[in-house]
N, CA, C and O of each residue as an XYZ file, in Angstrom:
776
protein
N     206.001   -129.365    192.120
C     206.710   -128.495    191.341
C     206.106   -128.009    189.910
O     205.791   -128.841    189.059
N     205.973   -126.714    189.713
C     205.264   -126.324    188.517
C     206.158   -126.295    187.251
O     207.340   -126.048    187.488
N     205.884   -126.464    186.181
C     206.587   -126.644    185.176
C     206.113   -125.451    184.234
O     204.934   -125.172    184.014
N     207.335   -124.726    183.661
C     207.090   -123.547    182.888
C     206.892   -124.066    181.638
O     207.551   -125.032    181.253
N     205.828   -123.389    180.767
C     205.385   -123.680    179.569
C     206.776   -122.859    178.524
O     207.331   -121.799    178.812
N     207.025   -123.618    177.464
C     207.890   -122.985    176.578
C     207.597   -121.571    175.992
O     206.549   -121.401    175.369
N     208.614   -120.400    176.193
C     208.372   -119.157    176.001
C     207.636   -119.068    174.294
O     207.931   -119.646    173.248
N     206.781   -118.252    174.580
C     206.151   -117.855    173.164
C     204.838   -118.764    173.190
O     203.986   -118.366    172.396
N     204.460   -119.985    173.983
C     203.715   -120.922    173.527
C     202.264   -119.928    174.199
O     202.302   -119.212    175.200
N     201.279   -120.127    173.455
C     200.160   -119.414    173.934
C     199.239   -120.606    174.712
O     199.424   -121.818    174.600
N     198.231   -119.960    175.503
C     197.715   -120.620    176.455
C     196.477   -121.753    175.521
O     195.955   -121.521    174.431
N     196.310   -122.850    176.325
C     195.403   -123.836    175.706
C     194.052   -124.037    176.448
O     193.984   -124.131    177.673
N     193.175   -124.085    175.762
C     191.492   -124.169    176.251
C     191.688   -125.767    176.105
O     192.104   -126.341    175.098
N     191.328   -126.316    177.235
C     191.123   -127.769    177.348
C     189.770   -127.970    177.774
O     189.364   -127.472    178.824
N     188.948   -128.762    176.924
C     187.474   -128.796    177.075
C     187.117   -130.281    176.827
O     187.537   -131.014    175.932
N     186.284   -130.547    177.780
C     185.637   -132.356    177.847
C     184.559   -132.293    176.683
O     183.687   -131.426    176.648
N     184.695   -133.234    175.794
C     183.549   -133.694    174.805
C     183.364   -135.143    175.147
O     183.908   -135.791    176.040
N     182.332   -135.579    174.099
C     181.860   -137.087    174.466
C     183.131   -138.183    173.858
O     183.118   -139.394    174.076
N     184.149   -137.499    173.100
C     185.182   -138.338    172.521
C     186.298   -138.288    173.326
O     187.192   -139.108    173.119
N     186.425   -137.348    174.345
C     187.415   -137.164    175.277
C     187.785   -135.701    175.389
O     186.970   -134.909    174.916
N     188.798   -135.258    175.895
C     189.356   -134.213    176.215
C     190.039   -133.279    175.013
O     191.144   -133.562    174.549
N     189.405   -132.352    174.647
C     190.122   -131.674    173.391
C     191.041   -130.515    173.743
O     190.724   -129.848    174.727
N     192.040   -130.218    173.130
C     192.869   -128.951    173.499
C     192.867   -128.266    172.159
O     193.016   -128.835    171.078
N     192.671   -126.908    172.366
C     192.381   -125.921    171.420
C     193.448   -124.847    171.464
O     193.654   -124.293    172.544
N     194.101   -124.522    170.461
C     195.265   -123.692    170.448
C     194.838   -122.548    169.369
O     194.026   -122.854    168.495
N     195.390   -121.209    169.426
C     195.300   -120.307    168.177
C     196.666   -119.824    168.299
O     197.431   -119.947    169.256
N     196.873   -119.178    167.031
C     198.323   -118.269    167.020
C     197.982   -116.788    166.902
O     198.767   -115.941    166.477
N     196.874   -116.581    167.272
C     196.548   -114.889    167.299
C     196.046   -114.615    165.945
O     195.978   -113.398    165.772
N     195.714   -115.210    165.047
C     194.818   -114.941    163.982
C     193.902   -115.962    163.658
O     192.884   -115.634    163.048
N     194.074   -117.072    163.942
C     193.057   -118.168    163.687
C     193.373   -119.501    164.667
O     194.297   -119.626    165.471
N     192.579   -120.211    164.423
C     192.489   -121.764    165.636
C     193.856   -122.263    164.786
O     193.924   -122.160    163.562
N     194.792   -122.745    165.510
C     195.865   -123.293    165.052
C     196.146   -124.839    165.171
O     196.816   -125.519    164.394
N     195.514   -125.231    166.267
C     195.409   -126.803    166.533
C     194.446   -127.080    167.558
O     194.169   -126.452    168.580
N     193.951   -128.241    167.041
C     192.793   -128.949    168.026
C     193.182   -130.540    168.077
O     193.194   -131.184    167.028
N     193.466   -131.087    169.203
C     193.952   -132.420    169.126
C     193.204   -133.010    170.591
O     192.766   -132.316    171.509
N     193.210   -134.369    170.499
C     192.579   -135.157    171.482
C     193.743   -135.592    172.512
O     194.669   -136.323    172.161
N     193.597   -135.031    173.921
C     194.451   -135.335    174.835
C     194.550   -137.185    175.119
O     193.583   -137.946    175.078
N     195.521   -137.448    175.311
C     195.579   -138.805    175.770
C     195.373   -138.971    177.220
O     196.086   -138.214    177.880
N     194.721   -139.626    177.800
C     194.386   -139.524    179.193
C     195.560   -139.829    180.041
O     196.360   -140.650    179.592
N     195.790   -139.289    181.211
C     196.816   -139.442    181.975
C     198.142   -138.787    181.572
O     199.105   -138.898    182.330
N     198.242   -138.133    180.457
C     199.131   -137.265    179.847
C     199.419   -135.830    180.417
O     198.575   -135.134    180.982
N     200.561   -135.530    180.220
C     200.943   -134.036    180.532
C     200.378   -133.276    179.597
O     200.380   -133.652    178.425
N     199.832   -132.140    179.964
C     199.377   -131.094    179.114
C     200.446   -130.292    178.751
O     201.338   -130.075    179.571
N     200.485   -129.783    177.544
C     201.773   -129.542    176.744
C     202.033   -128.062    177.027
O     203.149   -127.576    176.841
N     200.965   -127.326    177.492
C     201.039   -125.804    177.650
C     200.304   -125.355    178.834
O     199.720   -126.196    179.518
N     200.272   -124.123    179.143
C     199.539   -123.699    180.066
C     198.244   -123.561    179.899
O     197.875   -123.214    178.777
N     197.202   -123.796    180.971
C     195.715   -123.856    180.633
C     195.404   -122.076    180.617
O     195.950   -121.197    181.284
N     194.443   -121.989    179.704
C     193.962   -120.571    179.785
C     193.085   -120.606    178.282
O     192.874   -121.616    177.611
N     192.723   -119.451    178.023
C     191.905   -119.215    176.748
C     191.870   -117.943    176.150
O     191.973   -116.893    176.783
N     191.706   -118.045    174.775
C     191.731   -116.737    174.349
C     190.311   -116.429    173.588
O     189.485   -117.341    173.551
N     190.059   -115.386    173.085
C     188.716   -114.994    172.364
C     188.492   -116.244    171.118
O     187.430   -116.854    170.995
N     189.428   -116.424    170.446
C     189.638   -117.420    169.531
C     189.340   -118.940    169.901
O     188.709   -119.674    169.140
N     189.770   -119.291    170.946
C     189.631   -120.644    171.347
C     188.326   -120.765    172.247
O     187.767   -121.852    172.383
N     187.832   -119.522    172.900
C     186.482   -119.571    173.451
C     185.318   -119.681    172.132
O     184.287   -120.351    172.198
N     185.696   -118.966    171.092
C     184.684   -119.258    169.943
C     184.575   -120.479    169.700
O     183.517   -121.104    169.778
N     186.030   -121.097    169.273
C     185.843   -122.513    168.868
C     185.429   -123.608    170.010
O     184.931   -124.686    169.687
N     185.615   -123.333    171.041
C     184.826   -124.323    172.084
C     183.154   -124.019    171.847
O     182.342   -124.925    171.656
N     182.876   -122.863    171.889
C     181.491   -122.546    171.777
C     180.803   -123.633    170.509
O     179.901   -124.437    170.744
N     181.404   -123.455    169.262
C     181.359   -124.026    168.265
C     181.268   -125.568    168.264
O     180.409   -126.174    167.622
N     182.269   -126.200    169.071
C     182.324   -127.537    169.228
C     181.203   -128.011    170.227
O     180.727   -129.135    170.066
N     180.761   -127.210    171.250
C     179.555   -127.434    172.040
C     178.427   -127.452    171.342
O     177.582   -128.288    171.665
N     178.193   -126.663    170.382
C     176.917   -126.794    169.346
C     177.129   -128.062    168.481
O     176.200   -128.869    168.468
N     178.216   -128.328    167.774
C     178.523   -129.501    166.903
C     178.100   -130.765    167.918
O     177.225   -131.544    167.539
N     178.702   -130.932    169.129
C     178.598   -132.098    169.838
C     177.006   -132.217    170.307
O     176.555   -133.331    170.573
N     176.214   -131.091    170.393
C     174.916   -131.286    170.808
C     173.968   -131.196    169.624
O     172.757   -131.011    169.747
N     174.608   -131.339    168.465
C     173.711   -131.403    167.261
C     173.199   -130.426    166.622
O     172.479   -130.659    165.652
N     173.479   -129.053    167.057
C     173.052   -127.764    166.533
C     173.937   -127.038    165.640
O     173.658   -125.915    165.220
N     175.044   -127.690    165.333
C     176.020   -127.227    164.140
C     176.735   -128.059    163.353
O     177.405   -129.028    163.712
N     176.518   -127.527    161.980
C     177.008   -128.499    160.750
C     178.157   -127.923    160.080
O     178.748   -128.586    159.228
N     178.554   -126.667    160.404
C     179.549   -125.934    159.912
C     180.262   -125.012    160.787
O     179.625   -124.491    161.703
N     181.383   -124.764    160.646
C     182.255   -124.054    161.488
C     182.753   -122.490    160.977
O     183.113   -122.333    159.811
N     182.743   -121.524    161.801
C     183.099   -120.074    161.377
C     184.232   -119.712    161.944
O     184.819   -118.771    161.410
N     184.653   -120.142    162.775
C     185.885   -119.620    163.495
C     187.033   -119.624    162.370
O     187.142   -120.561    161.580
N     187.862   -118.527    162.358
C     189.057   -118.551    161.622
C     190.085   -119.694    161.997
O     190.430   -120.057    163.121
N     190.460   -120.136    160.832
C     191.434   -121.280    161.014
C     193.073   -120.951    160.396
O     193.279   -120.249    159.406
N     194.039   -121.553    161.129
C     195.331   -121.003    160.705
C     196.180   -122.248    160.855
O     197.066   -122.352    161.703
N     195.820   -123.283    159.887
C     196.888   -124.478    160.037
C     198.179   -124.167    159.260
O     198.178   -123.257    158.430
N     199.155   -124.814    159.477
C     200.416   -124.787    158.950
C     200.598   -126.092    158.248
O     200.258   -127.127    158.823
N     201.075   -126.118    157.126
C     201.641   -127.364    156.391
C     202.125   -127.052    155.221
O     202.217   -125.855    154.946
N     202.574   -128.121    154.197
C     202.897   -127.994    152.692
C     201.889   -127.441    152.194
O     200.813   -127.308    152.778
N     202.199   -126.991    150.830
C     200.917   -126.777    149.986
C     200.154   -127.776    149.486
O     199.042   -127.580    148.996
N     200.782   -129.056    149.596
C     199.712   -130.426    149.251
C     198.959   -130.516    150.546
O     197.741   -130.603    150.386
N     199.317   -130.516    151.607
C     198.801   -130.565    153.038
C     197.561   -129.417    153.057
O     196.376   -129.688    153.250
N     197.984   -128.387    152.867
C     196.848   -127.343    152.921
C     195.673   -127.319    151.747
O     194.567   -126.828    151.974
N     196.031   -127.896    150.480
C     195.178   -128.374    149.530
C     194.168   -129.432    149.821
O     192.984   -129.373    149.489
N     194.805   -130.513    150.541
C     194.137   -131.702    150.962
C     193.006   -131.328    151.985
O     191.838   -131.706    151.887
N     193.617   -130.372    153.181
C     192.893   -129.915    154.320
C     191.352   -129.099    153.718
O     190.189   -129.184    154.111
N     192.008   -128.297    152.584
C     190.980   -127.356    152.351
C     189.706   -128.300    151.644
O     188.508   -128.055    151.786
N     190.252   -129.360    150.903
C     189.318   -130.345    150.362
C     188.492   -130.993    151.458
O     187.265   -131.087    151.403
N     189.135   -131.370    152.310
C     188.235   -131.930    153.647
C     187.288   -131.071    154.197
O     186.281   -131.591    154.678
N     187.419   -129.719    154.226
C     186.561   -128.884    154.888
C     185.305   -129.066    153.849
O     184.157   -129.101    154.294
N     185.553   -129.174    152.536
C     184.601   -128.909    151.645
C     183.579   -130.092    151.909
O     182.381   -129.827    151.807
N     183.973   -131.389    152.244
C     183.052   -132.372    152.531
C     181.925   -132.093    153.365
O     182.078   -131.745    154.535
N     180.596   -132.250    152.738
C     179.596   -131.889    153.588
C     179.342   -132.748    154.951
O     179.674   -133.923    155.108
N     178.736   -131.983    155.828
C     178.466   -132.781    157.241
C     177.527   -133.824    156.899
O     176.561   -133.685    156.150
N     177.883   -134.894    157.510
C     177.235   -136.115    157.212
C     177.421   -136.890    156.067
O     176.763   -137.897    155.806
N     178.470   -136.343    155.265
C     178.961   -137.471    154.124
C     180.349   -137.826    154.414
O     181.107   -137.417    155.293
N     180.498   -138.617    153.548
C     182.028   -138.927    153.330
C     182.732   -139.178    152.110
O     182.001   -139.499    151.173
N     184.104   -139.110    151.845
C     184.729   -139.093    150.659
C     185.894   -140.266    150.891
O     186.386   -140.534    151.987
N     186.204   -140.862    149.717
C     187.476   -141.648    149.921
C     188.677   -140.933    149.677
O     188.647   -139.891    149.023
N     189.823   -141.434    150.179
C     190.923   -141.043    150.115
C     191.145   -140.764    148.324
O     191.564   -139.661    147.972
N     190.877   -141.681    147.422
C     191.110   -141.329    146.195
C     190.337   -140.262    145.587
O     190.804   -139.675    144.611
N     189.085   -139.918    146.111
C     188.254   -138.946    145.681
C     189.275   -137.370    145.956
O     189.660   -136.480    145.197
N     189.419   -137.625    147.385
C     190.241   -136.302    147.697
C     191.326   -136.174    146.733
O     191.600   -135.152    146.103
N     191.967   -137.384    146.668
C     193.468   -137.094    145.682
C     193.176   -136.557    144.550
O     193.807   -135.590    144.124
N     192.057   -137.174    143.824
C     191.658   -136.522    142.500
C     191.166   -135.298    142.474
O     191.392   -134.611    141.478
N     190.329   -134.725    143.647
C     189.959   -133.467    143.857
C     191.034   -132.413    143.938
O     190.899   -131.308    143.412
N     192.118   -132.787    144.617
C     193.274   -131.801    144.324
C     194.436   -131.990    143.445
O     195.580   -131.642    143.738
N     194.035   -132.631    142.220
C     194.614   -132.527    140.971
C     195.772   -133.774    141.105
O     196.648   -133.816    140.241
N     195.766   -134.672    142.073
C     196.718   -135.628    142.122
C     196.165   -137.051    142.302
O     196.534   -137.740    143.253
N     195.162   -137.555    141.267
C     194.709   -138.850    141.277
C     195.357   -140.125    141.683
O     194.655   -141.052    142.086
N     196.582   -140.228    141.608
C     197.059   -141.364    142.117
C     198.128   -140.756    143.580
O     199.255   -141.214    143.768
N     197.607   -139.867    144.329
C     198.294   -139.723    145.424
C     197.392   -140.087    146.858
O     197.637   -139.554    147.940
N     196.294   -141.111    146.636
C     195.571   -141.406    147.788
C     196.295   -141.660    148.908
O     195.859   -141.209    149.967
N     197.486   -142.396    148.909
C     198.335   -142.491    150.295
C     198.947   -141.223    150.626
O     199.183   -141.180    151.833
N     199.279   -140.216    150.034
C     199.716   -139.118    150.368
C     198.715   -138.208    150.977
O     199.063   -137.340    151.777
N     197.369   -138.400    150.590
C     196.105   -137.873    151.044
C     196.163   -138.428    152.574
O     196.172   -137.655    153.532
N     196.197   -139.704    152.696
C     196.246   -140.424    153.915
C     197.146   -139.707    155.051
O     196.819   -139.441    156.208
N     198.143   -139.514    154.514
C     199.530   -138.792    155.388
C     199.119   -137.506    155.723
O     199.309   -137.188    156.897
N     198.563   -136.621    154.928
C     198.112   -135.234    155.247
C     197.002   -135.180    156.225
O     196.751   -134.255    156.997
N     196.264   -136.489    156.061
C     195.190   -136.565    157.216
C     195.722   -136.660    158.423
O     195.357   -136.022    159.410
N     196.682   -137.536    158.364
C     197.405   -138.031    159.559
C     198.100   -136.708    160.439
O     198.229   -136.717    161.663
N     198.450   -135.754    159.680
C     199.173   -134.638    160.101
C     198.158   -133.582    160.205
O     198.581   -132.446    160.418
N     196.777   -133.776    160.080
C     196.060   -132.708    160.262
C     195.771   -132.215    161.402
O     195.143   -132.921    162.191
N     196.241   -130.607    161.842
C     196.238   -130.176    163.083
C     194.765   -129.690    163.396
O     194.710   -129.171    164.510
N     193.928   -129.706    162.931
C     192.632   -128.968    163.465
C     191.422   -130.331    163.386
O     190.527   -130.359    162.542
N     191.595   -131.221    164.270
C     190.762   -132.366    164.319
C     189.311   -131.450    164.486
O     189.189   -130.419    165.146
N     188.190   -132.193    163.632
C     186.630   -131.990    163.644
C     186.662   -130.474    162.706
O     185.997   -130.394    161.674
N     187.392   -129.475    163.132
C     187.358   -128.374    162.303
C     187.680   -128.489    160.768
O     187.059   -127.848    159.920
N     188.686   -129.343    160.488
C     189.154   -129.728    159.119
C     188.809   -131.513    159.224
O     189.681   -132.279    159.633
N     187.546   -131.965    158.831
C     187.214   -133.103    159.133
C     187.794   -134.397    158.429
O     187.227   -135.048    157.552
N     188.846   -134.603    158.902
C     189.498   -135.966    158.340
C     188.685   -137.243    158.708
O     188.827   -138.303    158.099
N     187.944   -137.093    159.601
C     187.131   -138.167    159.955
C     186.132   -138.604    158.836
O     185.620   -139.720    158.923
N     185.823   -137.765    157.772
C     184.935   -137.989    156.925
C     185.733   -138.869    155.615
O     185.103   -139.179    154.603
N     186.863   -139.134    155.759
C     187.493   -139.807    154.647
C     187.588   -141.024    155.035
O     187.953   -141.264    156.186
N     187.287   -142.000    154.174
C     187.148   -143.390    154.267
C     187.811   -144.039    153.177
O     188.211   -143.456    152.170
N     187.929   -145.439    153.443
C     188.691   -146.010    152.324
C     187.906   -146.504    151.157
O     186.680   -146.466    151.265
N     188.381   -146.917    150.165
C     187.641   -147.563    149.020
C     186.457   -148.339    149.628
O     186.522   -148.831    150.755
N     185.387   -148.426    148.844
C     184.102   -149.202    149.342
C     183.689   -148.899    150.751
O     183.055   -149.750    151.374
N     183.999   -147.757    151.297
C     183.423   -147.215    152.467
C     184.170   -147.821    153.758
O     183.688   -147.646    154.877
N     185.388   -148.553    153.559
C     185.906   -149.080    154.930
C     186.419   -148.032    155.764
O     186.885   -147.026    155.229
N     186.386   -148.152    157.069
C     187.077   -147.158    158.133
C     188.357   -147.656    157.895
O     188.590   -148.864    157.879
N     189.311   -146.685    157.686
C     190.832   -147.013    157.637
C     191.653   -145.796    158.291
O     191.402   -144.606    158.104
N     192.468   -146.209    158.928
C     193.139   -145.079    159.662
C     192.627   -144.061    160.372
O     191.791   -143.416    159.738
N     192.868   -143.630    161.644
C     192.674   -142.419    162.019
C     193.242   -142.201    163.436
O     193.123   -142.981    164.382
N     193.878   -141.014    163.428
C     195.146   -140.754    164.330
C     194.467   -140.997    165.786
O     195.107   -141.399    166.758
N     193.124   -140.704    165.797
C     192.490   -140.836    167.382
C     191.868   -142.097    167.564
O     191.345   -142.377    168.643
N     191.879   -143.029    166.429
C     191.293   -144.370    166.629
C     190.083   -144.607    166.209
O     189.229   -143.769    166.500
N     189.739   -145.636    165.529
C     188.471   -145.897    164.525
C     187.415   -145.703    165.658
O     186.347   -145.315    165.185
N     187.399   -145.837    166.820
C     186.351   -145.868    167.697
C     185.915   -144.111    167.567
O     184.779   -143.720    167.298
N     186.486   -143.681    167.693
C     186.365   -141.909    167.658
C     185.870   -141.536    166.177
O     184.929   -140.779    165.940
N     186.529   -142.086    165.375
C     186.069   -141.773    163.754
C     184.569   -142.228    163.732
O     183.656   -141.476    163.391
N     184.406   -143.485    164.115
C     182.991   -143.926    163.940
C     182.063   -142.977    164.920
O     180.995   -142.590    164.446
N     182.362   -142.640    166.068
C     181.573   -141.855    166.812
C     181.240   -140.592    166.148
O     180.071   -140.218    166.050
N     182.363   -139.835    165.629
C     182.159   -138.741    164.935
C     181.141   -138.507    163.698
O     180.463   -137.516    163.430
N     181.276   -139.915    162.948
C     180.381   -139.908    161.778
C     179.033   -140.092    162.092
O     178.129   -139.523    161.479
N     178.819   -141.044    163.239
C     177.642   -141.452    163.995
C     176.753   -140.168    164.317
O     175.589   -139.972    163.968
N     177.638   -139.292    165.115
C     177.048   -138.095    165.541
C     176.723   -137.180    164.385
O     175.850   -136.336    164.583
N     177.375   -137.242    163.073
C     176.826   -136.541    161.843
C     175.703   -137.199    161.017
O     175.222   -136.751    159.976
N     175.401   -138.224    161.593
C     174.433   -138.959    160.793
C     174.953   -139.651    159.246
O     174.188   -139.834    158.299
N     176.216   -139.931    159.253
C     176.737   -140.523    158.175
C     176.465   -142.138    158.015
O     176.573   -142.899    158.976
N     176.158   -142.509    156.896
C     175.631   -143.812    156.740
C     176.967   -144.757    157.037
O     178.012   -144.634    156.397
N     176.774   -145.705    158.088
C     177.999   -146.620    158.348
C     177.611   -147.994    158.186
O     178.356   -148.784    158.765
N     176.853   -148.385    157.690
C     176.529   -149.588    157.314
C     177.469   -150.375    156.395
O     177.776   -151.562    156.503
N     177.831   -149.579    155.562
C     178.953   -150.178    154.344
C     180.285   -149.656    155.106
O     181.295   -149.999    154.491
N     180.524   -148.992    156.161
C     181.831   -148.393    156.480
C     182.257   -149.364    157.704
O     182.018   -149.120    158.887
N     182.828   -150.332    157.289
C     183.259   -151.500    158.406
C     184.910   -151.096    158.556
O     185.477   -150.446    157.677
N     185.643   -151.595    159.857
C     186.780   -151.508    159.886
C     187.296   -152.616    158.785
O     186.813   -153.732    158.593
N     188.450   -151.978    158.089
C     189.108   -152.760    157.338
C     190.066   -153.937    157.981
O     191.005   -153.621    158.711
N     189.794   -155.217    157.688
C     190.527   -156.319    158.355
C     191.333   -156.869    156.992
O     190.830   -157.049    155.883
N     192.808   -157.099    157.414
C     193.563   -157.382    156.698
C     193.603   -158.969    156.274
O     193.562   -159.701    157.262
N     193.662   -159.536    155.237
C     193.424   -160.732    154.796
C     194.538   -161.539    155.542
O     195.527   -160.917    155.930
N     194.451   -162.766    155.746
C     195.413   -163.353    156.288
C     196.740   -163.793    155.401
O     196.703   -164.230    154.251
N     197.733   -163.611    156.079
C     198.969   -163.659    155.220
C     198.996   -164.769    154.221
O     198.407   -165.826    154.448
N     199.677   -164.552    153.101
C     199.579   -165.626    151.864
C     200.970   -166.210    152.261
O     201.809   -165.418    152.692
N     201.243   -167.364    152.165
C     202.314   -168.278    152.111
C     203.392   -167.520    151.176
O     202.986   -166.985    150.144
N     204.614   -167.472    151.485
C     205.537   -166.668    150.515
C     205.849   -167.567    149.280
O     206.347   -167.048    148.281
N     205.554   -168.976    149.321
C     205.607   -169.747    148.029
C     204.342   -169.477    147.176
O     204.383   -169.928    146.031
N     203.127   -168.754    147.588
C     202.351   -168.612    146.888
C     202.331   -167.326    146.150
O     201.493   -167.071    145.285
N     203.386   -166.432    146.562
C     203.420   -165.077    145.991
C     204.317   -165.014    144.904
O     205.484   -165.364    145.083
N     203.925   -164.608    143.778
C     204.784   -164.369    142.738
C     206.041   -163.032    142.921
O     205.810   -161.930    143.419
N     206.977   -163.362    142.533
C     207.833   -162.010    142.848
C     207.754   -161.158    141.482
O     207.364   -161.492    140.364
N     208.214   -160.062    141.923
C     208.107   -158.918    141.161
C     207.195   -157.647    141.839
O     206.450   -157.775    142.811
N     207.418   -156.501    141.148
C     206.585   -155.531    141.338
C     205.088   -155.380    141.576
O     204.587   -154.575    142.361
N     204.347   -156.361    140.709
C     202.762   -156.261    140.977
C     202.266   -157.562    141.524
O     201.197   -158.081    141.203
N     203.096   -158.024    142.343
C     202.687   -159.238    143.102
C     201.633   -158.953    144.104
O     200.835   -159.843    144.399
N     201.569   -157.765    144.655
C     200.421   -157.437    145.855
C     199.000   -157.511    144.982
O     198.739   -156.881    143.957
N     198.137   -158.496    145.713
C     196.974   -158.982    145.427
C     195.948   -158.252    146.168
O     194.801   -158.285    145.720
N     196.205   -157.565    147.290
C     195.230   -157.292    148.131
C     194.350   -156.276    147.745
O     193.192   -156.331    148.158
N     194.720   -155.323    146.996
C     194.258   -153.952    146.625
C     194.779   -152.965    147.733
O     195.183   -153.283    148.852
N     194.683   -151.654    147.176
C     195.156   -150.724    148.004
C     193.799   -150.049    148.685
O     193.023   -149.486    147.912
N     193.455   -150.085    150.221
C     192.475   -149.632    150.860
C     192.287   -148.139    150.481
O     191.173   -147.682    150.226
N     193.450   -147.382    150.457
C     193.404   -145.892    150.224
C     192.665   -145.434    148.923
O     192.001   -144.401    148.838
N     192.892   -146.449    147.803
C     192.656   -145.876    146.749
C     190.972   -145.322    146.491
O     190.667   -144.738    145.452
């Protein structure tokens, strides 16, 4: 039995890469969505390609073969003004480099919004093209990534980013309740997003 795609949904180009199968979609003016498909899951839209998704796939082929460090395909992300500002800041991070959530927050004029930057990263619709994998926790720790830390580490390694200091964050063992002083400032672990 064939399943019909929702009306108005553009075709999706599915392409296998070293990190898994990526789905590429456009809205007619720019690349609008790139995501990692879960293995064994249904594909959400009819398979097909457009000029923009072919262009994006060709650039990804070059990226994964080590021949591309920047992208030129037009992008068309949709988000809040804050998300759009964060995503623009992510695209300004040079290939092979990282920035912390706090540095991105400061760069968009909201120095205390490191956690909000983390949420904007989580909702990034353009995996790799808007390089949220280049954002690390304070001290270079690898924290949160919608596709998993193994994929984040693989992308950073592909780009030659220094990973020796970027270890996955390991939460400290829980503190017994009797040892924690009540109050709004009783958290002692520090904010990994800062």
